[in-house]
PyMOL Python script that loads the backbone (N, CA, C, O; Angstrom):
from pymol import cmd

cmd.read_pdbstr("""\
ATOM      1  N   MET A   1      45.655 -13.032  57.576  1.00  0.00           N
ATOM      2  CA  MET A   1      45.366 -12.844  56.178  1.00  0.00           C
ATOM      3  C   MET A   1      46.171 -13.860  55.376  1.00  0.00           C
ATOM      4  O   MET A   1      47.383 -13.969  55.561  1.00  0.00           O
ATOM      5  N   LEU A   2      45.527 -14.591  54.507  1.00  0.00           N
ATOM      6  CA  LEU A   2      46.168 -15.594  53.670  1.00  0.00           C
ATOM      7  C   LEU A   2      46.701 -14.942  52.410  1.00  0.00           C
ATOM      8  O   LEU A   2      45.975 -14.232  51.714  1.00  0.00           O
ATOM      9  N   THR A   3      47.972 -15.183  52.116  1.00  0.00           N
ATOM     10  CA  THR A   3      48.539 -14.678  50.887  1.00  0.00           C
ATOM     11  C   THR A   3      48.944 -15.855  50.019  1.00  0.00           C
ATOM     12  O   THR A   3      49.290 -16.921  50.526  1.00  0.00           O
ATOM     13  N   GLN A   4      48.900 -15.660  48.724  1.00  0.00           N
ATOM     14  CA  GLN A   4      49.273 -16.703  47.785  1.00  0.00           C
ATOM     15  C   GLN A   4      50.560 -16.305  47.095  1.00  0.00           C
ATOM     16  O   GLN A   4      50.783 -15.130  46.802  1.00  0.00           O
ATOM     17  N   ASN A   5      51.405 -17.290  46.836  1.00  0.00           N
ATOM     18  CA  ASN A   5      52.595 -17.062  46.043  1.00  0.00           C
ATOM     19  C   ASN A   5      52.454 -17.855  44.762  1.00  0.00           C
ATOM     20  O   ASN A   5      52.745 -19.051  44.742  1.00  0.00           O
ATOM     21  N   PRO A   6      52.005 -17.204  43.674  1.00  0.00           N
ATOM     22  CA  PRO A   6      51.797 -17.930  42.427  1.00  0.00           C
ATOM     23  C   PRO A   6      53.091 -18.248  41.694  1.00  0.00           C
ATOM     24  O   PRO A   6      53.075 -18.936  40.674  1.00  0.00           O
ATOM     25  N   LEU A   7      54.223 -17.747  42.212  1.00  0.00           N
ATOM     26  CA  LEU A   7      55.494 -18.008  41.562  1.00  0.00           C
ATOM     27  C   LEU A   7      56.020 -19.370  41.996  1.00  0.00           C
ATOM     28  O   LEU A   7      55.925 -19.753  43.162  1.00  0.00           O
ATOM     29  N   ARG A   8      56.570 -20.081  41.038  1.00  0.00           N
ATOM     30  CA  ARG A   8      57.108 -21.402  41.330  1.00  0.00           C
ATOM     31  C   ARG A   8      58.599 -21.402  41.060  1.00  0.00           C
ATOM     32  O   ARG A   8      59.096 -20.576  40.296  1.00  0.00           O
ATOM     33  N   SER A   9      59.317 -22.328  41.686  1.00  0.00           N
ATOM     34  CA  SER A   9      60.756 -22.421  41.477  1.00  0.00           C
ATOM     35  C   SER A   9      61.054 -22.909  40.065  1.00  0.00           C
ATOM     36  O   SER A   9      60.173 -23.424  39.376  1.00  0.00           O
ATOM     37  N   ASN A  10      62.309 -22.739  39.640  1.00  0.00           N
ATOM     38  CA  ASN A  10      62.716 -23.213  38.316  1.00  0.00           C
ATOM     39  C   ASN A  10      62.453 -24.698  38.163  1.00  0.00           C
ATOM     40  O   ASN A  10      62.017 -25.137  37.098  1.00  0.00           O
ATOM     41  N   GLN A  11      62.705 -25.479  39.195  1.00  0.00           N
ATOM     42  CA  GLN A  11      62.494 -26.915  39.124  1.00  0.00           C
ATOM     43  C   GLN A  11      61.012 -27.240  38.924  1.00  0.00           C
ATOM     44  O   GLN A  11      60.673 -28.138  38.154  1.00  0.00           O
ATOM     45  N   GLU A  12      60.138 -26.519  39.609  1.00  0.00           N
ATOM     46  CA  GLU A  12      58.699 -26.743  39.472  1.00  0.00           C
ATOM     47  C   GLU A  12      58.196 -26.327  38.094  1.00  0.00           C
ATOM     48  O   GLU A  12      57.241 -26.912  37.584  1.00  0.00           O
ATOM     49  N   ARG A  13      58.825 -25.330  37.489  1.00  0.00           N
ATOM     50  CA  ARG A  13      58.415 -24.853  36.171  1.00  0.00           C
ATOM     51  C   ARG A  13      58.760 -25.843  35.077  1.00  0.00           C
ATOM     52  O   ARG A  13      58.073 -25.903  34.057  1.00  0.00           O
ATOM     53  N   GLY A  14      59.818 -26.625  35.275  1.00  0.00           N
ATOM     54  CA  GLY A  14      60.221 -27.580  34.253  1.00  0.00           C
ATOM     55  C   GLY A  14      60.888 -26.890  33.085  1.00  0.00           C
ATOM     56  O   GLY A  14      61.548 -25.865  33.257  1.00  0.00           O
ATOM     57  N   SER A  15      60.721 -27.441  31.902  1.00  0.00           N
ATOM     58  CA  SER A  15      61.366 -26.879  30.722  1.00  0.00           C
ATOM     59  C   SER A  15      60.744 -25.533  30.368  1.00  0.00           C
ATOM     60  O   SER A  15      59.618 -25.225  30.757  1.00  0.00           O
ATOM     61  N   LYS A  16      61.503 -24.744  29.624  1.00  0.00           N
ATOM     62  CA  LYS A  16      61.044 -23.400  29.256  1.00  0.00           C
ATOM     63  C   LYS A  16      60.730 -23.327  27.774  1.00  0.00           C
ATOM     64  O   LYS A  16      61.254 -24.102  26.974  1.00  0.00           O
ATOM     65  N   VAL A  17      59.876 -22.393  27.421  1.00  0.00           N
ATOM     66  CA  VAL A  17      59.532 -22.098  26.038  1.00  0.00           C
ATOM     67  C   VAL A  17      59.978 -20.666  25.771  1.00  0.00           C
ATOM     68  O   VAL A  17      59.677 -19.769  26.559  1.00  0.00           O
ATOM     69  N   ARG A  18      60.680 -20.444  24.686  1.00  0.00           N
ATOM     70  CA  ARG A  18      61.126 -19.095  24.340  1.00  0.00           C
ATOM     71  C   ARG A  18      60.032 -18.389  23.547  1.00  0.00           C
ATOM     72  O   ARG A  18      59.485 -18.942  22.593  1.00  0.00           O
ATOM     73  N   LEU A  19      59.721 -17.160  23.954  1.00  0.00           N
ATOM     74  CA  LEU A  19      58.731 -16.334  23.269  1.00  0.00           C
ATOM     75  C   LEU A  19      59.408 -15.071  22.756  1.00  0.00           C
ATOM     76  O   LEU A  19      60.352 -14.563  23.361  1.00  0.00           O
ATOM     77  N   THR A  20      58.915 -14.585  21.647  1.00  0.00           N
ATOM     78  CA  THR A  20      59.336 -13.287  21.145  1.00  0.00           C
ATOM     79  C   THR A  20      58.129 -12.365  21.262  1.00  0.00           C
ATOM     80  O   THR A  20      57.043 -12.678  20.775  1.00  0.00           O
ATOM     81  N   VAL A  21      58.336 -11.224  21.913  1.00  0.00           N
ATOM     82  CA  VAL A  21      57.234 -10.300  22.172  1.00  0.00           C
ATOM     83  C   VAL A  21      57.622  -8.928  21.635  1.00  0.00           C
ATOM     84  O   VAL A  21      58.706  -8.423  21.927  1.00  0.00           O
ATOM     85  N   ASP A  22      56.738  -8.333  20.856  1.00  0.00           N
ATOM     86  CA  ASP A  22      56.940  -6.966  20.381  1.00  0.00           C
ATOM     87  C   ASP A  22      56.249  -6.014  21.358  1.00  0.00           C
ATOM     88  O   ASP A  22      55.065  -6.172  21.658  1.00  0.00           O
ATOM     89  N   VAL A  23      56.993  -5.033  21.845  1.00  0.00           N
ATOM     90  CA  VAL A  23      56.432  -4.035  22.752  1.00  0.00           C
ATOM     91  C   VAL A  23      56.804  -2.649  22.254  1.00  0.00           C
ATOM     92  O   VAL A  23      57.749  -2.483  21.482  1.00  0.00           O
ATOM     93  N   SER A  24      56.058  -1.673  22.700  1.00  0.00           N
ATOM     94  CA  SER A  24      56.362  -0.281  22.341  1.00  0.00           C
ATOM     95  C   SER A  24      57.639   0.151  23.071  1.00  0.00           C
ATOM     96  O   SER A  24      58.023  -0.455  24.071  1.00  0.00           O
ATOM     97  N   PRO A  25      58.285   1.194  22.567  1.00  0.00           N
ATOM     98  CA  PRO A  25      59.450   1.723  23.283  1.00  0.00           C
ATOM     99  C   PRO A  25      59.113   2.140  24.715  1.00  0.00           C
ATOM    100  O   PRO A  25      59.934   1.993  25.620  1.00  0.00           O
ATOM    101  N   GLU A  26      57.902   2.660  24.912  1.00  0.00           N
ATOM    102  CA  GLU A  26      57.493   3.087  26.257  1.00  0.00           C
ATOM    103  C   GLU A  26      57.371   1.895  27.198  1.00  0.00           C
ATOM    104  O   GLU A  26      57.812   1.961  28.345  1.00  0.00           O
ATOM    105  N   LEU A  27      56.770   0.800  26.715  1.00  0.00           N
ATOM    106  CA  LEU A  27      56.646  -0.389  27.557  1.00  0.00           C
ATOM    107  C   LEU A  27      58.017  -0.990  27.832  1.00  0.00           C
ATOM    108  O   LEU A  27      58.270  -1.468  28.939  1.00  0.00           O
ATOM    109  N   ASN A  28      58.905  -0.973  26.845  1.00  0.00           N
ATOM    110  CA  ASN A  28      60.260  -1.478  27.054  1.00  0.00           C
ATOM    111  C   ASN A  28      60.975  -0.664  28.126  1.00  0.00           C
ATOM    112  O   ASN A  28      61.676  -1.225  28.968  1.00  0.00           O
ATOM    113  N   GLU A  29      60.800   0.656  28.100  1.00  0.00           N
ATOM    114  CA  GLU A  29      61.402   1.528  29.117  1.00  0.00           C
ATOM    115  C   GLU A  29      60.829   1.204  30.497  1.00  0.00           C
ATOM    116  O   GLU A  29      61.564   1.154  31.484  1.00  0.00           O
ATOM    117  N   THR A  30      59.528   0.986  30.561  1.00  0.00           N
ATOM    118  CA  THR A  30      58.903   0.612  31.835  1.00  0.00           C
ATOM    119  C   THR A  30      59.474  -0.704  32.345  1.00  0.00           C
ATOM    120  O   THR A  30      59.786  -0.828  33.529  1.00  0.00           O
ATOM    121  N   LEU A  31      59.611  -1.684  31.462  1.00  0.00           N
ATOM    122  CA  LEU A  31      60.205  -2.972  31.859  1.00  0.00           C
ATOM    123  C   LEU A  31      61.633  -2.776  32.352  1.00  0.00           C
ATOM    124  O   LEU A  31      62.024  -3.357  33.364  1.00  0.00           O
ATOM    125  N   ASP A  32      62.413  -1.963  31.647  1.00  0.00           N
ATOM    126  CA  ASP A  32      63.787  -1.674  32.075  1.00  0.00           C
ATOM    127  C   ASP A  32      63.813  -1.058  33.464  1.00  0.00           C
ATOM    128  O   ASP A  32      64.614  -1.456  34.310  1.00  0.00           O
ATOM    129  N   GLN A  33      62.935  -0.086  33.701  1.00  0.00           N
ATOM    130  CA  GLN A  33      62.890   0.580  35.003  1.00  0.00           C
ATOM    131  C   GLN A  33      62.482  -0.384  36.110  1.00  0.00           C
ATOM    132  O   GLN A  33      63.111  -0.427  37.167  1.00  0.00           O
ATOM    133  N   LEU A  34      61.422  -1.162  35.863  1.00  0.00           N
ATOM    134  CA  LEU A  34      60.976  -2.127  36.873  1.00  0.00           C
ATOM    135  C   LEU A  34      62.062  -3.147  37.171  1.00  0.00           C
ATOM    136  O   LEU A  34      62.321  -3.465  38.331  1.00  0.00           O
ATOM    137  N   ALA A  35      62.694  -3.657  36.130  1.00  0.00           N
ATOM    138  CA  ALA A  35      63.747  -4.658  36.312  1.00  0.00           C
ATOM    139  C   ALA A  35      64.931  -4.064  37.068  1.00  0.00           C
ATOM    140  O   ALA A  35      65.468  -4.691  37.981  1.00  0.00           O
ATOM    141  N   GLY A  36      65.328  -2.875  36.693  1.00  0.00           N
ATOM    142  CA  GLY A  36      66.448  -2.230  37.376  1.00  0.00           C
ATOM    143  C   GLY A  36      66.157  -1.956  38.840  1.00  0.00           C
ATOM    144  O   GLY A  36      66.991  -2.222  39.706  1.00  0.00           O
ATOM    145  N   ASN A  37      64.975  -1.424  39.116  1.00  0.00           N
ATOM    146  CA  ASN A  37      64.608  -1.107  40.506  1.00  0.00           C
ATOM    147  C   ASN A  37      64.516  -2.351  41.380  1.00  0.00           C
ATOM    148  O   ASN A  37      64.843  -2.303  42.566  1.00  0.00           O
ATOM    149  N   ALA A  38      64.076  -3.458  40.804  1.00  0.00           N
ATOM    150  CA  ALA A  38      63.894  -4.695  41.574  1.00  0.00           C
ATOM    151  C   ALA A  38      65.097  -5.632  41.458  1.00  0.00           C
ATOM    152  O   ALA A  38      65.111  -6.699  42.072  1.00  0.00           O
ATOM    153  N   HIS A  39      66.096  -5.244  40.685  1.00  0.00           N
ATOM    154  CA  HIS A  39      67.272  -6.088  40.450  1.00  0.00           C
ATOM    155  C   HIS A  39      66.865  -7.449  39.894  1.00  0.00           C
ATOM    156  O   HIS A  39      67.347  -8.491  40.339  1.00  0.00           O
ATOM    157  N   LEU A  40      65.970  -7.416  38.914  1.00  0.00           N
ATOM    158  CA  LEU A  40      65.465  -8.619  38.257  1.00  0.00           C
ATOM    159  C   LEU A  40      65.631  -8.459  36.754  1.00  0.00           C
ATOM    160  O   LEU A  40      65.923  -7.369  36.262  1.00  0.00           O
ATOM    161  N   THR A  41      65.441  -9.549  36.034  1.00  0.00           N
ATOM    162  CA  THR A  41      65.446  -9.478  34.581  1.00  0.00           C
ATOM    163  C   THR A  41      64.066  -9.047  34.092  1.00  0.00           C
ATOM    164  O   THR A  41      63.077  -9.135  34.819  1.00  0.00           O
ATOM    165  N   LYS A  42      64.022  -8.584  32.853  1.00  0.00           N
ATOM    166  CA  LYS A  42      62.725  -8.247  32.264  1.00  0.00           C
ATOM    167  C   LYS A  42      61.855  -9.492  32.161  1.00  0.00           C
ATOM    168  O   LYS A  42      60.636  -9.411  32.311  1.00  0.00           O
ATOM    169  N   SER A  43      62.463 -10.631  31.909  1.00  0.00           N
ATOM    170  CA  SER A  43      61.699 -11.886  31.862  1.00  0.00           C
ATOM    171  C   SER A  43      61.039 -12.172  33.204  1.00  0.00           C
ATOM    172  O   SER A  43      59.883 -12.590  33.257  1.00  0.00           O
ATOM    173  N   GLU A  44      61.775 -11.947  34.285  1.00  0.00           N
ATOM    174  CA  GLU A  44      61.199 -12.208  35.615  1.00  0.00           C
ATOM    175  C   GLU A  44      60.095 -11.206  35.919  1.00  0.00           C
ATOM    176  O   GLU A  44      59.095 -11.567  36.540  1.00  0.00           O
ATOM    177  N   ILE A  45      60.251  -9.963  35.499  1.00  0.00           N
ATOM    178  CA  ILE A  45      59.180  -8.970  35.680  1.00  0.00           C
ATOM    179  C   ILE A  45      57.927  -9.438  34.956  1.00  0.00           C
ATOM    180  O   ILE A  45      56.832  -9.356  35.513  1.00  0.00           O
ATOM    181  N   LEU A  46      58.062  -9.924  33.730  1.00  0.00           N
ATOM    182  CA  LEU A  46      56.907 -10.409  32.978  1.00  0.00           C
ATOM    183  C   LEU A  46      56.299 -11.650  33.627  1.00  0.00           C
ATOM    184  O   LEU A  46      55.076 -11.782  33.676  1.00  0.00           O
ATOM    185  N   ARG A  47      57.139 -12.563  34.126  1.00  0.00           N
ATOM    186  CA  ARG A  47      56.607 -13.747  34.825  1.00  0.00           C
ATOM    187  C   ARG A  47      55.777 -13.338  36.040  1.00  0.00           C
ATOM    188  O   ARG A  47      54.702 -13.888  36.283  1.00  0.00           O
ATOM    189  N   ARG A  48      56.279 -12.381  36.789  1.00  0.00           N
ATOM    190  CA  ARG A  48      55.556 -11.936  37.994  1.00  0.00           C
ATOM    191  C   ARG A  48      54.270 -11.201  37.622  1.00  0.00           C
ATOM    192  O   ARG A  48      53.257 -11.344  38.306  1.00  0.00           O
ATOM    193  N   ALA A  49      54.302 -10.423  36.554  1.00  0.00           N
ATOM    194  CA  ALA A  49      53.095  -9.731  36.093  1.00  0.00           C
ATOM    195  C   ALA A  49      52.029 -10.737  35.674  1.00  0.00           C
ATOM    196  O   ALA A  49      50.848 -10.558  35.970  1.00  0.00           O
ATOM    197  N   ILE A  50      52.447 -11.788  34.990  1.00  0.00           N
ATOM    198  CA  ILE A  50      51.504 -12.828  34.577  1.00  0.00           C
ATOM    199  C   ILE A  50      50.970 -13.564  35.790  1.00  0.00           C
ATOM    200  O   ILE A  50      49.785 -13.894  35.840  1.00  0.00           O
ATOM    201  N   ALA A  51      51.822 -13.826  36.770  1.00  0.00           N
ATOM    202  CA  ALA A  51      51.374 -14.483  37.998  1.00  0.00           C
ATOM    203  C   ALA A  51      50.334 -13.623  38.722  1.00  0.00           C
ATOM    204  O   ALA A  51      49.345 -14.145  39.238  1.00  0.00           O
ATOM    205  N   LEU A  52      50.557 -12.310  38.758  1.00  0.00           N
ATOM    206  CA  LEU A  52      49.591 -11.404  39.382  1.00  0.00           C
ATOM    207  C   LEU A  52      48.284 -11.398  38.607  1.00  0.00           C
ATOM    208  O   LEU A  52      47.209 -11.389  39.207  1.00  0.00           O
ATOM    209  N   MET A  53      48.360 -11.403  37.295  1.00  0.00           N
ATOM    210  CA  MET A  53      47.155 -11.463  36.457  1.00  0.00           C
ATOM    211  C   MET A  53      46.382 -12.742  36.722  1.00  0.00           C
ATOM    212  O   MET A  53      45.152 -12.725  36.760  1.00  0.00           O
ATOM    213  N   LYS A  54      47.091 -13.855  36.905  1.00  0.00           N
ATOM    214  CA  LYS A  54      46.443 -15.134  37.199  1.00  0.00           C
ATOM    215  C   LYS A  54      45.697 -15.067  38.529  1.00  0.00           C
ATOM    216  O   LYS A  54      44.562 -15.534  38.625  1.00  0.00           O
ATOM    217  N   VAL A  55      46.319 -14.496  39.544  1.00  0.00           N
ATOM    218  CA  VAL A  55      45.666 -14.340  40.850  1.00  0.00           C
ATOM    219  C   VAL A  55      44.428 -13.468  40.713  1.00  0.00           C
ATOM    220  O   VAL A  55      43.388 -13.777  41.295  1.00  0.00           O
ATOM    221  N   ALA A  56      44.524 -12.383  39.953  1.00  0.00           N
ATOM    222  CA  ALA A  56      43.382 -11.488  39.755  1.00  0.00           C
ATOM    223  C   ALA A  56      42.248 -12.211  39.043  1.00  0.00           C
ATOM    224  O   ALA A  56      41.085 -12.047  39.410  1.00  0.00           O
ATOM    225  N   ALA A  57      42.573 -13.013  38.021  1.00  0.00           N
ATOM    226  CA  ALA A  57      41.541 -13.747  37.284  1.00  0.00           C
ATOM    227  C   ALA A  57      40.865 -14.784  38.181  1.00  0.00           C
ATOM    228  O   ALA A  57      39.646 -14.949  38.129  1.00  0.00           O
ATOM    229  N   GLN A  58      41.649 -15.480  39.001  1.00  0.00           N
ATOM    230  CA  GLN A  58      41.079 -16.475  39.916  1.00  0.00           C
ATOM    231  C   GLN A  58      40.178 -15.807  40.945  1.00  0.00           C
ATOM    232  O   GLN A  58      39.116 -16.333  41.276  1.00  0.00           O
ATOM    233  N   ALA A  59      40.595 -14.656  41.451  1.00  0.00           N
ATOM    234  CA  ALA A  59      39.770 -13.923  42.417  1.00  0.00           C
ATOM    235  C   ALA A  59      38.470 -13.485  41.769  1.00  0.00           C
ATOM    236  O   ALA A  59      37.403 -13.596  42.372  1.00  0.00           O
ATOM    237  N   HIS A  60      38.554 -12.989  40.543  1.00  0.00           N
ATOM    238  CA  HIS A  60      37.355 -12.535  39.831  1.00  0.00           C
ATOM    239  C   HIS A  60      36.367 -13.693  39.653  1.00  0.00           C
ATOM    240  O   HIS A  60      35.160 -13.517  39.822  1.00  0.00           O
ATOM    241  N   GLU A  61      36.883 -14.866  39.315  1.00  0.00           N
ATOM    242  CA  GLU A  61      36.019 -16.045  39.152  1.00  0.00           C
ATOM    243  C   GLU A  61      35.296 -16.405  40.446  1.00  0.00           C
ATOM    244  O   GLU A  61      34.209 -16.983  40.409  1.00  0.00           O
ATOM    245  N   LYS A  62      35.889 -16.070  41.584  1.00  0.00           N
ATOM    246  CA  LYS A  62      35.295 -16.370  42.890  1.00  0.00           C
ATOM    247  C   LYS A  62      34.463 -15.209  43.425  1.00  0.00           C
ATOM    248  O   LYS A  62      33.971 -15.259  44.553  1.00  0.00           O
ATOM    249  N   GLY A  63      34.307 -14.163  42.614  1.00  0.00           N
ATOM    250  CA  GLY A  63      33.551 -12.994  43.062  1.00  0.00           C
ATOM    251  C   GLY A  63      34.337 -12.109  44.009  1.00  0.00           C
ATOM    252  O   GLY A  63      33.758 -11.265  44.693  1.00  0.00           O
ATOM    253  N   GLN A  64      35.646 -12.290  44.060  1.00  0.00           N
ATOM    254  CA  GLN A  64      36.504 -11.487  44.928  1.00  0.00           C
ATOM    255  C   GLN A  64      37.060 -10.304  44.151  1.00  0.00           C
ATOM    256  O   GLN A  64      36.968 -10.247  42.925  1.00  0.00           O
ATOM    257  N   LYS A  65      37.632  -9.368  44.882  1.00  0.00           N
ATOM    258  CA  LYS A  65      38.203  -8.171  44.270  1.00  0.00           C
ATOM    259  C   LYS A  65      39.672  -8.056  44.645  1.00  0.00           C
ATOM    260  O   LYS A  65      40.110  -8.575  45.672  1.00  0.00           O
ATOM    261  N   LEU A  66      40.411  -7.376  43.807  1.00  0.00           N
ATOM    262  CA  LEU A  66      41.824  -7.106  44.042  1.00  0.00           C
ATOM    263  C   LEU A  66      41.944  -5.656  44.486  1.00  0.00           C
ATOM    264  O   LEU A  66      41.375  -4.762  43.860  1.00  0.00           O
ATOM    265  N   ALA A  67      42.685  -5.420  45.566  1.00  0.00           N
ATOM    266  CA  ALA A  67      42.801  -4.061  46.090  1.00  0.00           C
ATOM    267  C   ALA A  67      44.148  -3.850  46.749  1.00  0.00           C
ATOM    268  O   ALA A  67      44.816  -4.802  47.153  1.00  0.00           O
ATOM    269  N   LEU A  68      44.540  -2.583  46.853  1.00  0.00           N
ATOM    270  CA  LEU A  68      45.692  -2.199  47.656  1.00  0.00           C
ATOM    271  C   LEU A  68      45.165  -1.915  49.048  1.00  0.00           C
ATOM    272  O   LEU A  68      44.164  -1.217  49.213  1.00  0.00           O
ATOM    273  N   ILE A  69      45.841  -2.457  50.048  1.00  0.00           N
ATOM    274  CA  ILE A  69      45.390  -2.233  51.419  1.00  0.00           C
ATOM    275  C   ILE A  69      46.503  -1.581  52.223  1.00  0.00           C
ATOM    276  O   ILE A  69      47.683  -1.736  51.911  1.00  0.00           O
ATOM    277  N   ASP A  70      46.114  -0.851  53.259  1.00  0.00           N
ATOM    278  CA  ASP A  70      47.112  -0.212  54.104  1.00  0.00           C
ATOM    279  C   ASP A  70      47.478  -1.137  55.264  1.00  0.00           C
ATOM    280  O   ASP A  70      46.983  -2.260  55.359  1.00  0.00           O
ATOM    281  N   LYS A  71      48.340  -0.653  56.129  1.00  0.00           N
ATOM    282  CA  LYS A  71      48.826  -1.482  57.237  1.00  0.00           C
ATOM    283  C   LYS A  71      47.717  -1.870  58.207  1.00  0.00           C
ATOM    284  O   LYS A  71      47.880  -2.821  58.971  1.00  0.00           O
ATOM    285  N   ASP A  72      46.587  -1.154  58.194  1.00  0.00           N
ATOM    286  CA  ASP A  72      45.451  -1.470  59.060  1.00  0.00           C
ATOM    287  C   ASP A  72      44.412  -2.333  58.356  1.00  0.00           C
ATOM    288  O   ASP A  72      43.287  -2.481  58.835  1.00  0.00           O
ATOM    289  N   GLN A  73      44.795  -2.898  57.218  1.00  0.00           N
ATOM    290  CA  GLN A  73      43.938  -3.777  56.428  1.00  0.00           C
ATOM    291  C   GLN A  73      42.730  -3.054  55.825  1.00  0.00           C
ATOM    292  O   GLN A  73      41.710  -3.682  55.542  1.00  0.00           O
ATOM    293  N   GLN A  74      42.841  -1.753  55.630  1.00  0.00           N
ATOM    294  CA  GLN A  74      41.790  -0.979  54.990  1.00  0.00           C
ATOM    295  C   GLN A  74      42.102  -0.851  53.501  1.00  0.00           C
ATOM    296  O   GLN A  74      43.224  -0.515  53.125  1.00  0.00           O
ATOM    297  N   ALA A  75      41.104  -1.121  52.655  1.00  0.00           N
ATOM    298  CA  ALA A  75      41.293  -1.009  51.212  1.00  0.00           C
ATOM    299  C   ALA A  75      41.486   0.454  50.838  1.00  0.00           C
ATOM    300  O   ALA A  75      40.667   1.308  51.179  1.00  0.00           O
ATOM    301  N   LEU A  76      42.567   0.728  50.140  1.00  0.00           N
ATOM    302  CA  LEU A  76      42.843   2.084  49.677  1.00  0.00           C
ATOM    303  C   LEU A  76      42.334   2.283  48.265  1.00  0.00           C
ATOM    304  O   LEU A  76      41.736   3.312  47.948  1.00  0.00           O
ATOM    305  N   THR A  77      42.576   1.286  47.411  1.00  0.00           N
ATOM    306  CA  THR A  77      42.217   1.372  46.003  1.00  0.00           C
ATOM    307  C   THR A  77      41.842   0.004  45.493  1.00  0.00           C
ATOM    308  O   THR A  77      42.573  -0.965  45.702  1.00  0.00           O
ATOM    309  N   GLU A  78      40.701  -0.085  44.822  1.00  0.00           N
ATOM    310  CA  GLU A  78      40.330  -1.322  44.163  1.00  0.00           C
ATOM    311  C   GLU A  78      40.969  -1.337  42.788  1.00  0.00           C
ATOM    312  O   GLU A  78      40.907  -0.351  42.054  1.00  0.00           O
ATOM    313  N   ILE A  79      41.584  -2.463  42.441  1.00  0.00           N
ATOM    314  CA  ILE A  79      42.218  -2.616  41.139  1.00  0.00           C
ATOM    315  C   ILE A  79      41.153  -3.186  40.198  1.00  0.00           C
ATOM    316  O   ILE A  79      40.614  -4.266  40.443  1.00  0.00           O
ATOM    317  N   VAL A  80      40.858  -2.459  39.132  1.00  0.00           N
ATOM    318  CA  VAL A  80      39.844  -2.903  38.172  1.00  0.00           C
ATOM    319  C   VAL A  80      40.468  -2.998  36.788  1.00  0.00           C
ATOM    320  O   VAL A  80      41.481  -2.360  36.501  1.00  0.00           O
ATOM    321  N   GLY A  81      39.851  -3.798  35.944  1.00  0.00           N
ATOM    322  CA  GLY A  81      40.267  -3.879  34.564  1.00  0.00           C
ATOM    323  C   GLY A  81      41.355  -4.886  34.260  1.00  0.00           C
ATOM    324  O   GLY A  81      41.853  -4.936  33.135  1.00  0.00           O
ATOM    325  N   ILE A  82      41.737  -5.692  35.244  1.00  0.00           N
ATOM    326  CA  ILE A  82      42.705  -6.757  34.954  1.00  0.00           C
ATOM    327  C   ILE A  82      42.102  -8.092  35.342  1.00  0.00           C
ATOM    328  O   ILE A  82      42.746  -9.130  35.183  1.00  0.00           O
TER     329      ILE A  82
END
""", "prot")
cmd.dss("prot")
cmd.show_as("cartoon", "prot")
cmd.util.cbc("prot")
cmd.orient("prot")
């Protein structure tokens, strides 16, 4: 099974652009929890979420689907709406 890593190193990313994003308190709490559980920054959580969205969009353009699969390569849940 071929997997893609849409994340690039800091050197590959080049210079950075600072963004200001307004989020609800609930989304901020979710970001805090995800970052804490993964030992990452909220910025890195957002970068990874965007990378996943990019993979989903590219798959959709190719007529492919995004799904959670089990250890036997059986689709458990199709991810829709992203």
